[in-house]
N, C-alpha and C positions, 0 to 999 in steps of 0.2 A: 215489557218497558212500558209501552204505551199504557196497557190495560192500567196499571196502577200509577199513572202519572201525577192526578192529583189526590190520591188517596193516602193516609197516614202509615204506610208501609213500616213494620220493625223488621229491621237486619239483624239477624244474629252475628255474633261474633265467633260463636262456635262452630264446630264440624259435623256433617253428618246428623245421626239421631240425636246428639246432644243439642245442636241447633234447632231442630224441632221444639225439643223441650224445653229451652230457654224461648221460644216463640211463645208456647203454650203458656209458660208463668209469666211472661210480659202482659198477655192477655187476661191472666185470671181464669185460664181455664184449669191448672192444676197450683197446687199451693206452692209458693214461691220456697226455695231451698234454705234448709237453716244452716247456720254458722258458715265459716269462711268456703268460699266455693274451691271445687277440686277440679283438677284436671280432668278431663274427659279420658273413660278408660280406653288404653289402647286395644287396637285388635290383637286376640289372642294368635297364636300360631296356627292353630286349627282353621280360625275365621279366615287369615288372610288368604289374600289372592295366592293360589299356588305358583305363579308365573314369580310374585315377588318373594314368596317364602323361600326359594330356593337361591337367593341373593344372599342370605345372610346366615352367619353362623349361630349357634344357639345361643351362647353367651352375649350376642348384641341384643337378644330380645328380654333380657333380665332388668329390672328396674334399677335406679340409682341407688347408690349406697351412700351413707351420711358424708363421707368424704366429699363426693360427686356433688351432692346437694349444698354442700358447703361452698364448694368451688364455685358453684353457678350463683349462688349468693353473694359472696364476695365480688364476683364479676358484676354483677349488678351495683355493687355500691360504688366501685371503680368505674364502671361505666358513666355513673352519674358525676363523677368527680371530673371525669374527662368531657364531659359534656359540658358542665358549666365552666371549662376551662376556654371554650368558644363561645360564651356569652358576652356578646359587646354591645354598645347602644343602639347599633343601628341592624343587629340580628347576629344569627350565627356566622361565626367565621367556619372556614373550611379545616383549618387545624390551628392548635392552641399557638398562639404568634409569641407567648413568651418562652415556649417551648422547642421552637426552631427557627434556626439561622434561615433568612430566606434572602437572597442576592441575586443579582442579574435576573433571568427570566424567571426566577422564583417569585419576585416581588408581587405578582398578582396573586398570591396566597393572602396578601395583606387586603383581603377584600370579603365580604358576604357574597357567595356564589350561589347563583340560580339552584341549578341542581344540587349541590351539597345541602344547602340551607333547606331546600323543600324536602329532599328526602327525611332530613333531620326533622323537618317538621311533622312528617307525614309518619314518621316511626316513633315519635315519641309525644302525638297529642293525647295519648291517655294520662300522661303525668299532668297534676293541676298543680304543681308547684308553682307560685305565682311569676317567680323570676324566669321561669321556661316557659311559660304562657306568654309573659310580655316578650321574651326573646322570638317566640313563633311570629306572634303578631308584627314586632318590628321586623323582623325578614320580609315578611309578604308587603308591608308598608313600604320599604326601601326598594324593593324590586319592583312593583306597580308604580310607585312615584317616578322611577327612573324609566317608565316605558316611551321608547321612541315614537314620534309621531305618525309611523305608519305602524305602529302595534308590536312592536318587538320588544321582549323582556332582554334586559341585559345579561350576559351572562355572569358579570359580577360588577359590584358596585366597590371601588375603593374606600377603605376605611379612613384615610388619612385627609382626603379631599373631596369624597364623594362623586367621585368621576366614574360614569358607567363605562364599561367596556363590553361593546356589541359583539366582538368576534374572539375567534379563537386563535389558533396556529394558522399561521400565514394570513389572516385577517379573513377567515371563513367565519361566516354566522353560525351561531349556536342555536341549532334547533329544538335541542330539549330542553333548553332553558325556560321557554313558555310553556313546554308541555308540562312539567314537573310544576312549575308554579300555578298551574290551573289547577292541578291535582292537589296540590298542596293547599289552596286556597277553600277547594270544597271541604277537605278533612277539617279544616280549623273552623270553619263556619257550621258544620255539623256538629261538631264535639261542642263549640264554645255557645252557639246558638245567635252570635254576636251580627244580627241584621244591620246593626247601623255602618258596620265595618262593611259588610256586603254591598249595601246601599253607597257607601262611599267611592267604591272602586267599580260600581256596576259597567260604567262606561269603558274603563279601562280594560276589564274582563273581557267585554265584547270585541275592543279592537285587538288583544292579543289573539282571541279565536279567529278574527277574521284576517291576521296575519298570518298564522298557522295555517288557515284553509287556504290562503293563495300558494301555498305550495304544493298544493294537491292539483298541478295545472291543467291535467287531462281528466279531472272529475273522476276517476275512477275509485275514489275513496283512499287512495293510499299517497302518503307524502313523497315529494322527490326530495330528496336529501343530497347535499353537497358533500364531495369526501371530506373527510375530518369535521363534519359540521356536527357532533355530538359529542359524547363523553369519552368516547374514544379518539381524540382529537389528534392523535398522530398515526391513525391506523386507516388504512385504503378500503372503508367501505363507502358506497354512495347509491343513490337513485332510491329503490324501496329495501331499506333497512328493517330487520325484523325488529329490534329493540326500539326505534322511534315509531315503527308501526304500531306495537302494542301500546305503547304511551299516547298515541293518538287515538286510537280506540278508548282509552280509560279516561284521557282529557275530555272527549266528546260526552262519555257517560257523566262524568264529575260537571260538568258545565250544564248540562241539563238538569241534574239536581239542584246547582246553583239557582238556575232559572224556576225550578220548582219553589224554592225558598222565596222567590220574589212573585210567585202566582202567576209567573208568566206560563200557563202550562200548554199554549199552544206551542210556543216555540220551545220548550222544552221537550214536547213530545218529536219535534223535528230533530232535534239533536240525540234524542234518545234512538229514533229510528235509524238516524245515519250511524250510529255507532254499531248498530247490528250489521248493516251493511258493509262497514269497516272490517267489523269480525268475518263474515263471510269470505271477503276479499283475502284477508291474512291467511285465514284455513286453507283456503283454494292455491293461493300462491307459494306459501312457504311451508305446506307438509304436503309434498308431491305424493302421488298416489297413481297407480296403475288402474286403480277402479274409479269409475265416473261418481261423481256427487252430486246430483243435480241442484241441491240446496246451496251448494258452495259454488258460485261464478268464477273462474278464474280469468285471466288473461290467455286467449287464443295462441298467443304467438309463445307461451311458454310452455303448452303442450309437451312439444317433442323434447324440451329440456326436463320436463317432468318424468316422460317414461324413461329418460336415459338414466334417471336415479334409482327408478324402481319405488318402490314401497318406503316412505321415509319413517325413521324411528324418531325424529324429532324435527322441529321447526327449523330451517336452515337459515343460516345469517343475512344472506341478500338475494336480492333478485333486480335482474334490470334486464333492458330489452336485450342486451349483449351477452349476458351470460348468468352466472349465480356462483352464491359461494355456498359449496354445500357444508362447511363446518358448523359445529354446535357452539350458539352463541348461549353459553348458560346461563348468562343473566336474563336475555331476551326470552328465554323458554321458562324460566321460573317466572319471571314476571307475567307471563302468559297464562298460566295457572292461578297465579295470587290475583291477578284482576279480572278473573273468571272468563277468560278467553279462550281458553283451552279445555276442553271437557277431561271428565276424570280417566277416562279410557286412554285417551291420547296422554294425557300427563304420567300414567303408568308407564306406557310406552317409553316416553323421553325420559322418566326417571331410572328405568331398567339400564337404559343406554348410557345415561351418565355415571350412574352407580358402578355398571360393569368396568367402564373405562377408566374409572378412578378419579372423576374431577374432582373429589375431595381428598385427595392425596396430595401431599403430607398433610394439608390441613384445608378444611373447608372455606372457600373453594375457589377453583379456578374460574375465570370469567370465560375462555375459550378453550375448544378442543376440536383437533390438537392444534398446538402452537404451529405458526407459520415460520419455516426455516427459510435460509437464502437457498435461490433456486428454485424455490416452488413458485407456480404461476401468480400467486397471492403476494408474494413477498415484492416490498416497497425499497429502493435504496434509503429513503428518509427514517426508514425503523431505526435507522443507527444513529439519528440525531438525538444528542444527550444518552446515547447509551439506553433509550428508555423500552425500545419496543423488539430489543434482541429476544430471541425466542426463551419463553417462559419469565420475561420481563413486563411488567406494567399491564397494558390492554393485550399483550401477546403471550396469552396463557398464564399471568401471573396470578397469583392467588388474593382474592380481596375479602377482607372479612366482613364489609358492608352486605357484598354479596352472599357471603358464609351466612348471615342473619337471615336473609330470603330464602336459603335453602333449607334452613332448619324448618322453617314456616310452611316450605312448600311441602316437604315430608310429612310434618304433622299433620296438612290439610289433606292427605293422601289417606290419613287414618293410620298412620305407621309413628304411634306416639313412642314407643321404646327408643326405635330407630332416630327419631328425631331428638330424644332427649339426650342420646350418646354423643349425636352430631352437635347440640349444646354444650355439651361438656368439653368437646375437641375444640369448639369454637371460643370457650371460655382459655382453654389453654393458649390458643393462637394468639387471643387478645393479651394474655399475661406475658408473651413475650416482648423484650425490650431492648433497644439500641443501647441504653444507658442505664435505666431502672426497669423491675416490673411493672406491667399493665400501664404499656402504652398505648394500646388501640391504635397500632400502626395504620398507615394507609394501605399499603400492599407490601406481601412478601414474595420473595423468589420462587418460582413454580415448582422446583425440583429440590431447591436447598431447604425452602422453608423457613429461611431467616428475613428479618425485617428489612425491607430496602426503602421504605417511602416514609413520610412525615410522621410525626408522634403525635398522640392525641388527635386524631381524625374524627372530626364529629360524626361524620354517617358510619364508623365504624361503632362509635360507641353506641349511637343512636339505633343502627340495626340489631345491636345484641340486645339492648332495653326491650326492643318489640318483640324478639323471638320470646324473651322471659316472659313478658307479659301475655303474649298469646298462649303459651304453653301453661299461664296459670303458675309458675315457677318464682314469680315476684308478685309483689303487692304495691301498685302506684302510689298509694296512701302511705309505703313503709309500714305495715302492719303487719 
């Protein structure tokens, strides 16, 4: 990171050898490709890692037929329609306001949400449609215009009266709102080159990073998260939480890159250097191993716990001075690879585990494995509030299409193009489900029945599907 901090580095959007070739074309070393860009060729069965090859039936490694391609293409069109149902004058809503009844505690859905809106911005930033670019800009402006005096991004801003809400369930602060907003701001600037917008919010961005940094109260590189302080706002994780730490790593990278845009190279290098320290701490603490890794310094107090777990097959969900959660946070592990925190060998190990236990069944993909049941040490009585976090519900092992979109990209970046394409078709089938009509892009579905349970026309469900299609080159952002 530091070596290239003030150099015009090109970042490829493709994987493996295709990424190298794209870089060579960018710099004019080889001629540009002719015609429409095609998806990179997937690994053949013979080329595939033998430990991965055994996971799949032969028919899973076949290309898509015309019916599959038509379904994916139709899903892309329907996703754009669903996305546009969430465009408001102040940014993206979380779900379509015209298609969902919101009463009681659901009234906060009538808001621009920081995490939902930011994930939607990141996932759709390749789209150049003026209305969607305007919605992305408005989303970021709304969030940073309502930054608290001490630097906290609101969890949401109400559409009706522009009232910001800085807390979640029980009045607990929302940590990942600021993390996602920083990440989304970088993606917007990186794609649009809108440096005036960056300068307008430069001081707010720094204040937001300062507020987040203050949650690393012992200066070890990891944030201390209050219980229910992130997107799993009715779920009992706290202290060092994998999902938040992965976002913290990525936020430091993104903020460093934003400082590069402002030509503040010394401070950019500081943040990029710190991001690598954070990465080392995450790998040391969340990937238990019986083997010492000198390059990854962990907290000594966790050593006995690491040995009690043996050698991990995935990044565990939570670590604290008092214990740990050994469960597999699917979103946290997928994000760790998509943000380049997790190396490919460990990503393969995590994938083999997640595929083997069926986190993508009946649909891609459950957010947690295994679900927490009553009587388990991790069970909390409040999981029954609003019947949301019963086993296989909501954050407790529910299936989330927005994570499904990231899951497809995770598999694709492992070089498993055919498998990713098959999972994309299944994701299209999932998004086609509806409680009232087809193609509702539901918020979440039950983890065992596979039936829709959440809000209709959820912005990030549609956006994640769009991003997966674009990354696999199975759709054109310009509609060609």
